[in-house]
C-alpha positions in Angstrom: 0.1 -0.1 0.1 2.8 2.5 0.7 4.8 3.8 -1.9 8.5 5.2 -2.1 7.9 9.1 -2.2 9.9 11.0 -5.1 11.4 13.6 -3.0 12.1 15.6 -6.2 8.4 16.0 -7.1 6.4 18.3 -4.7 2.9 17.1 -4.0 0.1 18.1 -1.7 0.2 16.2 1.4 -2.7 15.4 4.0 -1.7 14.6 7.6 -4.3 12.2 8.9 -6.3 9.3 7.2 -9.5 9.1 9.7 -12.4 10.4 8.1 -11.8 14.0 6.8 -8.3 13.2 5.2 -9.4 10.6 2.9 -12.3 12.3 1.9 -10.5 15.1 1.1 -7.7 13.2 -0.6 -10.6 11.5 -2.8 -12.0 15.2 -3.6 -8.3 16.5 -4.5 -7.3 13.7 -6.6 -10.4 14.1 -9.0 -9.5 17.6 -9.2 -6.1 16.7 -10.8 -3.8 16.8 -7.5 -1.5 14.3 -6.9 -2.2 13.5 -3.1 -0.1 11.6 -0.4 -2.3 10.9 2.8 -0.3 10.1 6.0 -1.5 8.2 8.9 0.3 7.4 12.1 -1.9 4.1 12.7 -1.9 0.8 10.8 -4.2 0.0 7.9 -7.6 -0.7 9.6 -8.5 -3.0 6.6 -5.4 -5.3 7.8 -5.2 -4.6 11.6 -8.7 -3.7 12.5 -9.9 -0.3 13.5 -7.9 1.1 16.5 -10.0 4.3 17.1 -9.8 6.3 20.2 -13.2 7.9 20.8 -16.0 5.6 19.4 -19.1 7.6 20.2 -21.1 6.6 17.1 -21.3 9.2 14.3 -24.4 10.9 13.1 -24.4 11.5 9.5 -26.6 14.4 8.4 -27.4 16.1 5.1 -23.9 18.2 5.1 -22.1 15.0 5.5 -24.3 13.0 3.1 -23.7 15.9 0.3 -19.8 15.5 0.8 -20.2 11.7 0.5 -22.1 12.1 -2.6 -19.7 14.2 -4.3 -17.0 11.4 -3.3 -19.4 9.0 -4.9 -19.6 6.7 -1.7 -22.9 7.6 0.1 -24.5 4.3 -1.0 -21.7 2.4 0.3 -21.8 3.9 3.8 -25.6 4.3 3.9 -25.5 0.4 3.5 -23.9 0.3 7.0 -25.6 2.8 8.6 -28.7 2.6 10.7 -31.9 5.2 10.3 -32.6 7.5 13.3 -35.9 9.2 13.1 -35.7 11.3 16.3 -34.8 11.0 20.0 -36.6 8.5 21.9 -36.8 10.2 25.4 -37.0 7.7 28.3 -38.4 9.8 31.2 -37.5 9.2 34.8 -41.1 8.1 35.4 -40.8 5.2 32.8 -42.6 6.8 29.8 -41.1 7.0 26.6 -41.7 9.3 23.7 -40.4 9.6 20.3 -39.6 13.1 19.4 -39.3 13.3 15.6 -36.2 15.4 14.1 -37.7 16.3 11.0 -41.3 16.3 9.3 -41.4 12.6 8.1 -38.7 9.8 6.9 -37.3 12.3 4.3 -35.7 14.2 7.3 -33.7 11.7 9.3 -30.1 11.1 10.4 -28.1 8.2 10.3 -26.1 6.4 12.8 -22.7 4.8 11.4 -19.6 3.5 13.0 -16.4 5.4 12.8 -14.4 2.2 11.8 -17.0 1.1 9.1 -16.9 4.7 7.5 -13.0 5.0 7.7 -12.8 2.0 5.6 -15.0 3.1 3.1 -13.1 6.6 2.8 -9.6 4.8 2.4 -10.6 2.6 -0.4 -12.5 5.5 -2.3 -9.1 7.9 -1.8 -6.9 5.1 -3.3 -9.5 4.2 -6.3 -9.3 8.0 -6.9 -5.4 7.8 -7.1 -4.2 9.1 -3.6 -1.4 7.4 -2.2 -1.8 6.4 1.4 1.2 5.7 4.1 0.2 4.2 7.0 2.3 3.7 10.2 3.9 7.3 9.5 3.8 9.8 12.2 4.4 13.6 11.5 7.5 14.3 13.6 8.6 17.8 12.4 8.1 20.2 9.5 10.7 22.5 8.0 8.5 25.2 6.5 11.3 27.1 5.1 12.6 24.0 3.1 8.9 22.7 2.6 9.8 19.5 4.1 7.8 17.3 6.7 9.6 14.5 8.4 7.3 11.3 9.0 8.5 8.5 11.1 7.8 4.9 11.4 9.3 1.2 10.9 12.7 2.8 12.3 12.8 5.3 9.3 12.6 9.0 8.7 11.0 9.9 5.5 11.9 13.6 4.4 8.8 14.6 2.3 9.1 17.6 -0.1 5.4 19.2 -0.1 3.8 22.1 -2.0 1.4 22.2 0.8 0.4 20.7 3.9 -3.1 19.9 5.1 -4.1 19.1 8.7 -6.9 16.5 9.1 -5.3 14.9 12.1 -7.8 15.7 14.8 -8.0 17.7 18.0 -4.5 16.6 19.2 -3.0 17.7 15.5 0.5 17.3 15.2 0.4 19.5 12.2 -1.1 22.2 14.3 1.7 21.8 16.8 4.3 22.3 14.4 2.7 25.3 12.9 2.7 26.9 16.3 6.2 26.7 16.8 6.4 29.2 14.1 3.5 31.3 14.2 0.9 32.0 16.9 -2.4 30.6 15.9 -4.0 31.9 18.9 -5.2 28.4 20.5 -7.6 28.3 23.3 -8.9 25.0 24.6 -12.1 24.9 26.9 -12.6 21.9 28.5 -16.4 21.0 29.8 -16.8 20.2 33.4 -18.2 17.0 32.0 -16.6 13.5 30.8 -18.1 10.4 29.3 -18.0 6.6 29.4 -19.0 4.1 26.9 -20.8 1.0 27.3 -22.6 -1.3 25.3 -26.0 -3.1 24.7 -25.4 -6.5 22.9 -28.0 -7.9 20.6 -31.0 -9.8 21.7 -30.9 -13.6 22.1 -32.6 -13.7 18.4 -30.0 -11.6 17.1 -32.1 -8.6 16.8 -31.9 -5.2 18.7 -33.0 -5.0 22.2 -34.7 -1.7 21.8 -36.3 0.4 19.0 -33.4 0.6 16.5 -34.4 3.8 14.4 -33.8 6.3 17.1 -31.3 7.7 19.4 -32.4 7.0 22.8 -31.8 9.5 25.4 -32.2 9.4 29.3 -32.0 13.2 30.2 -31.5 13.6 33.9 -30.5 17.5 34.3 -26.9 17.5 34.9 -26.3 14.4 33.5 -27.7 11.8 30.9 -27.3 8.6 29.1 -27.7 7.8 25.4 -27.7 5.0 23.1 -27.1 4.8 19.3 -27.9 1.8 17.2 -25.3 0.0 15.1 -25.7 -2.1 12.4 -24.3 -5.2 13.9 -27.8 -5.1 16.1 -25.9 -3.5 19.2 -26.3 0.1 20.6 -23.2 2.2 21.7 -24.3 3.7 25.2 -22.6 6.8 26.4 -22.8 8.0 29.9 -22.1 11.8 30.4 -21.5 12.9 34.0 -20.0 16.1 35.6 -16.5 15.4 36.9 -17.3 16.7 40.3 -20.5 17.0 42.4 -23.1 14.8 44.1 -23.5 12.5 40.9 -20.4 12.8 39.1 -17.3 10.7 38.2 -15.9 11.7 41.4 -18.7 10.0 43.5 -18.9 7.1 40.8 -15.4 5.7 40.4 -16.2 2.1 39.5 -18.3 -0.3 38.1 -20.5 -1.2 41.1 -21.0 2.4 41.6 -22.0 3.0 38.1 -24.4 -0.4 38.3 -26.0 1.6 41.6 -26.6 4.7 39.5 -28.2 3.0 36.6 -30.5 0.9 39.2 -31.6 4.3 40.6 -31.9 6.7 37.7 -31.7 4.3 34.4 -33.9 1.5 35.4 -35.1 0.5 32.4 -31.5 0.6 30.6 -29.8 -1.6 33.3 -31.3 -4.9 32.1 -30.0 -4.1 28.8 -26.2 -3.7 29.4 -25.0 -7.1 31.0 -21.3 -6.2 30.9 -22.1 -2.5 32.6 -19.6 -3.0 35.6 -16.8 -4.5 33.2 -17.1 -1.8 30.5 -17.1 1.0 33.3 -14.1 -0.2 34.7 -12.2 -1.2 31.2 -13.2 1.6 29.1 -11.4 4.9 29.4 -13.1 8.4 30.7 -13.3 10.7 27.6 -12.8 14.4 27.9 -15.1 16.9 26.2 -13.7 20.1 24.7 -13.9 22.9 22.3 -10.7 24.3 20.3 -10.5 27.7 19.1 -8.1 28.9 16.7 -7.7 32.6 15.7 -5.9 31.4 12.5 -6.1 28.1 10.8 -3.3 28.6 8.2 0.5 29.6 7.6 0.1 31.5 4.4 0.2 28.8 1.5 2.2 26.4 3.0 -0.2 24.6 5.5 -4.0 24.8 6.6 -6.2 22.9 9.2 -9.5 21.6 8.9 -11.9 19.5 10.7 -11.2 18.9 14.2 -7.6 20.1 14.0 -9.1 23.4 13.4 -12.2 23.9 15.5 -12.9 20.6 17.5 -16.5 20.6 19.3 -18.4 18.7 21.7 -20.7 15.9 20.2 -23.9 17.3 21.4 -25.4 18.2 18.0 -23.8 15.5 16.2 -21.9 17.8 13.6 -18.4 17.3 14.2 -18.0 15.0 11.4 -20.4 16.7 9.3 -18.7 20.1 9.5 -15.3 18.5 8.7 -16.7 17.1 5.7 -18.1 20.4 4.6 -14.7 21.8 5.4 -13.3 19.3 2.7 -15.8 20.1 0.1 -15.2 23.8 0.5 -11.3 23.7 0.6 -11.5 21.1 -2.4 -13.5 23.8 -4.3 -10.9 26.5 -3.6 -8.1 24.3 -4.8 -7.0 23.8 -8.4 -3.5 22.3 -9.2 -2.5 25.9 -10.5 -4.3 27.9 -7.5 -2.4 30.6 -5.3 -2.6 28.2 -2.2 -2.1 31.3 0.1 -5.0 33.1 -1.7 -7.0 29.6 -1.6 -6.4 28.9 2.2 -7.4 32.5 2.9 -10.6 32.1 1.1 -11.3 28.8 2.7 -10.7 30.2 6.4 -12.9 33.2 5.6 -15.6 30.9 4.2 -15.6 28.4 7.3 -14.3 29.9 10.3 -17.6 31.8 11.2 -19.7 28.8 10.5 -17.3 26.7 12.7 -17.6 29.2 15.5 -21.6 29.0 15.0 -22.0 25.1 15.3 -19.4 25.0 18.2 -21.7 27.3 20.2 -24.9 25.4 19.0 -23.3 21.9 20.0 -22.4 23.4 23.8 -26.2 24.6 23.8 -27.5 21.4 22.8 -26.0 19.5 25.8 -28.4 21.6 27.9 -31.4 20.8 25.7 -30.6 17.0 25.6 -29.8 16.5 29.3 -32.4 19.0 31.0 -34.9 20.3 28.3 -36.2 17.2 26.3 -38.7 16.4 29.1 -39.7 19.7 30.2 -43.5 20.6 29.3 -42.3 23.9 28.5 -39.9 22.7 26.1 -42.4 20.2 24.7 -44.9 23.0 24.1 -42.6 25.3 22.3 -41.5 22.2 20.2 -45.3 21.7 19.4 -45.7 25.4 18.3 -42.4 25.2 16.2 -43.8 22.4 14.3 -47.2 24.2 13.6 -45.3 27.5 12.5 -43.4 25.4 10.3 -46.4 24.0 8.7 -48.1 27.5 8.2 -45.2 29.1 6.9 -42.9 26.4 4.9 -39.7 28.2 3.6 -40.0 31.1 6.2 -40.3 29.4 9.6 -37.8 26.6 9.5 -36.9 25.0 12.8 -33.0 25.6 13.8 -32.4 21.8 13.9 -33.7 21.3 10.5 -31.5 24.1 9.2 -28.5 22.7 10.8 -29.3 18.9 10.1 -31.4 18.7 6.8 -30.2 21.7 4.9 -26.8 23.2 3.9 -27.3 26.9 4.6 -24.2 28.3 6.5 -24.3 27.3 10.4 -23.9 31.0 11.2 -27.2 31.7 9.1 -28.8 28.9 11.1 -27.5 30.1 14.3 -28.8 33.7 14.0 -32.1 32.7 12.4 -32.6 30.1 15.5 -32.2 32.8 17.8 -34.9 34.9 16.7 -37.2 31.9 16.3 -36.2 30.4 19.8 -37.3 34.2 21.0 -40.6 34.3 19.2 -41.6 30.7 20.7 -40.8 31.7 24.2 -42.8 34.5 23.9 -45.7 33.1 22.5 -45.9 29.9 25.1 -45.0 32.1 28.3 -47.6 31.2 30.7 -49.1 28.5 28.7 -49.9 24.9 29.2 -51.2 24.6 25.8 -51.8 26.4 22.4 -55.5 26.9 23.1 -56.7 30.5 22.3 -53.3 31.4 20.9 -53.5 34.8 18.9 -52.4 33.3 15.4 -53.0 36.5 13.6 -50.5 38.2 15.7 -48.1 35.3 15.7 -48.3 35.0 11.9 -47.5 38.9 11.6 -44.7 38.4 14.0 -43.3 35.6 12.1 -42.9 37.5 8.9 -41.9 40.7 10.4 -39.0 39.1 12.4 -38.1 36.4 9.8 -37.2 39.1 6.9 -36.2 37.6 3.1 -32.5 38.6 3.9 -32.2 36.1 6.8 -34.5 33.5 5.1 -32.9 30.2 3.3 
């Protein structure tokens, strides 16, 4: 699979062959670039997937659009499970499906990181990109445009025209760029962490719960979620504060976790037979947001995806945003491009949108953990659906704009704030929608959602 690099021939190199890396390699190779893709881990098609985080990925329209451009959407969807909405498990034992969209044309898809990685690697190689596994970026000499990759006891000196960092939140390329320029890095760590568990298949090989939903047990400051896999399992993720009465500080081991589930997630407990083992064996994952003032080093290097703007996973948009980055950067890059201008245009286009979805992802933790079972939230959702029916194309729920449209994230964020304020105002003091002044509400919707903020 690996090929010897001709050091006399400058190429474009992508660091990181997880998800965004091979997708971008595919798009650039199709545009005529000669692309080398470097990955510090081994080939997952030979050695198996050795991922870090394994929170299931939620594939939405932005990501699907990018996969369509790479002509791999059908291969991916064959291994994905449709999720129609949130299946909320209330503390009193009730269960309610809260749809994401208006019908089955507006759904998201649960896909395993490892399965998707393999599809994208195959696509990159088919498009003509060269993938180098077991090659870790050691250092970069930006003045001579030489990157040094190490692995198998050798140091590969690679001459590049440009480097692209798709190597995640702990990006090695970002670290090298910051040795020569201040990118304004800021990392905000959430006061919460997570632990992963698993619901195995039922005795007959089927799913133990409704498969076409994201299951959520909201409990205020903490929550549990479960996403379906095509192997008929569910990946379960427990989110807890790091400190406090109910936190990782007070729930340090499997027996304590078992007691927590018996008390707070009673209907989930029988579904997780290896809860205590998995809790003790699996690492505790951190949740953080990465902000950079700059994503690029003139025309020599640029970052995208988590390497540029890592976000918390509560809107399911990290991968979708990274894939949208790939589409944008590929559109700006032709083999004869002025790379400095192309990278600057890419950053100008994507940076405000990354900031918007980062903020929405943080806000969504509050909604998922503490709002989806509140009466006022449910009433606002009911009104939101009715307004969307009365004013299609004008009043579009923010979740719809983010997950089922490709309007810029920044537009969805600003429009969502206007719409949310209207919903809160219209439902204040109400327990239902009886007697609502629809004439006033229709006028306000038109007045506040002007054509300049419409889709």
